[in-house]
C-alpha positions as CSV (number, residue, x, y, z in Angstrom):
1,M,0.0,0.0,0.0
2,S,1.4,3.3,-1.0
3,I,1.1,6.6,0.9
4,P,-0.1,9.5,-1.2
5,I,2.4,12.4,-1.3
6,D,1.2,15.9,-1.8
7,L,4.0,17.4,-3.8
8,S,2.8,20.9,-3.3
9,Q,3.8,20.6,0.4
10,M,7.3,19.5,-0.4
11,I,10.2,22.0,-0.5
12,T,12.5,21.3,-3.4
13,A,16.3,21.3,-3.0
14,E,16.4,24.4,-5.1
15,Q,14.0,26.2,-2.7
16,Q,16.0,25.0,0.3
17,A,19.2,26.4,-1.3
18,S,17.5,29.7,-2.1
19,A,16.2,30.0,1.4
20,A,19.7,29.1,2.8
21,L,21.3,31.7,0.5
22,D,18.7,34.4,1.6
23,L,19.4,33.6,5.3
24,A,23.2,33.7,4.8
25,K,22.9,37.1,3.0
26,A,20.7,38.5,5.7
27,R,23.2,37.4,8.4
28,A,26.1,38.8,6.4
29,R,24.4,42.2,5.9
30,A,23.8,42.3,9.7
31,R,27.4,41.5,10.4
32,L,28.5,44.1,7.9
33,A,26.3,46.8,9.5
34,A,27.6,46.0,12.9
35,H,31.2,46.1,11.7
36,V,30.6,49.5,9.9
37,S,28.9,50.9,13.1
38,A,31.9,49.8,15.2
39,L,34.4,51.4,12.7
40,R,32.4,54.7,12.7
41,A,32.2,54.7,16.5
42,V,36.0,54.8,16.6
43,H,35.9,58.2,14.8
44,I,32.7,59.9,16.1
45,T,31.0,60.8,19.3
46,V,27.8,58.9,19.6
47,L,25.5,61.4,21.3
48,P,22.1,62.6,20.0
49,G,22.7,65.8,18.0
50,Q,26.5,65.7,18.2
51,D,26.8,65.4,14.5
52,M,24.9,68.6,14.1
53,I,27.2,70.4,16.6
54,Y,30.2,69.2,14.6
55,Q,28.7,70.4,11.3
56,A,27.9,73.8,12.9
57,K,31.4,74.1,14.3
58,E,32.9,73.4,10.9
59,A,30.6,76.0,9.3
60,E,31.6,78.6,12.0
61,A,35.3,77.7,11.5
62,R,35.0,78.3,7.7
63,A,33.2,81.6,8.1
64,W,35.6,82.8,10.8
65,L,38.7,82.1,8.8
66,A,37.2,83.6,5.7
67,T,36.2,86.9,7.4
68,P,39.2,88.9,8.7
69,A,38.3,91.0,11.8
70,A,35.1,89.1,12.4
71,N,33.1,89.8,15.5
72,L,33.5,86.8,17.8
73,S,30.0,87.4,19.2
74,D,28.7,86.2,15.8
75,Y,30.3,82.8,16.4
76,P,28.9,81.4,19.6
77,L,30.4,77.9,19.3
78,L,33.8,79.3,18.6
79,A,33.5,81.8,21.5
80,A,32.4,79.1,23.9
81,E,35.4,76.8,23.3
82,I,38.3,79.3,23.2
83,G,40.7,78.5,25.9
84,I,39.4,75.0,26.3
85,T,40.5,73.2,23.1
86,A,42.7,75.9,21.7
87,P,44.0,79.3,23.0
88,D,42.5,81.5,20.3
89,P,39.8,81.5,17.6
90,D,42.1,81.1,14.7
91,Q,43.8,78.0,16.1
92,L,40.4,76.6,17.2
93,A,38.8,77.2,13.8
94,Q,41.7,75.5,12.0
95,L,41.6,72.6,14.4
96,W,37.9,72.1,13.7
97,L,38.5,72.2,9.9
98,N,41.3,69.7,10.3
99,M,39.1,67.4,12.3
100,G,36.4,67.6,9.6
101,T,38.9,66.7,6.9
102,L,40.2,63.7,8.9
103,W,36.6,62.5,9.5
104,R,35.8,62.7,5.8
105,Q,38.9,60.7,4.9
106,A,38.0,58.0,7.5
107,A,34.3,58.1,6.4
108,A,35.3,57.6,2.7
109,Q,37.3,54.5,3.6
110,I,34.5,53.1,5.7
111,E,31.9,53.8,3.1
112,A,34.0,52.1,0.4
113,L,34.2,49.0,2.6
114,R,30.4,49.1,3.3
115,L,29.5,49.5,-0.4
116,G,32.1,47.0,-1.6
117,M,31.2,44.3,0.9
118,G,27.4,44.9,0.3
119,A,27.9,44.4,-3.4
120,A,29.9,41.2,-2.8
121,I,27.1,39.9,-0.5
122,D,24.5,40.8,-3.1
123,A,26.4,39.2,-5.9
124,A,27.0,35.9,-4.1
125,Q,25.3,33.0,-5.7
126,T,26.0,30.4,-3.0
127,V,26.2,30.3,0.7
128,E,29.9,29.6,0.3
129,E,30.4,32.8,-1.7
130,V,28.5,34.7,1.1
131,E,30.8,33.2,3.7
132,M,33.9,34.3,1.7
133,A,32.6,37.8,1.6
134,V,32.0,37.7,5.4
135,E,35.5,36.6,6.0
136,M,36.7,39.7,4.2
137,I,34.6,41.9,6.5
138,G,36.8,41.0,9.5
């Protein structure tokens, strides 16, 4: 006596491989996101709104250095930090610009890693290829 088999209920080997690949890619993307977050955290202060403060400082620094004999009262962030981080507004403004440049250089390298690894994960056709991409993440 044979037992009837409902083939519509069975998962094919191809479907299993596809599901395994999707799961491997999802895990790889999560690992990549965590790695990129950790790399960024080395270079930034993770406080709500701090990125806006840094952008405002850089804008003030550019404006200060571009305007000889500027009135310091028009630059509240610069005025607040003189004597703490640097002794005068010119040195502080230059420091802020230098820090912005250093951040952009680090950010460019991190972004290249994020995009390159993301593309490698997306292009993977097998779980093994995903695993090879993950190994390159670190």
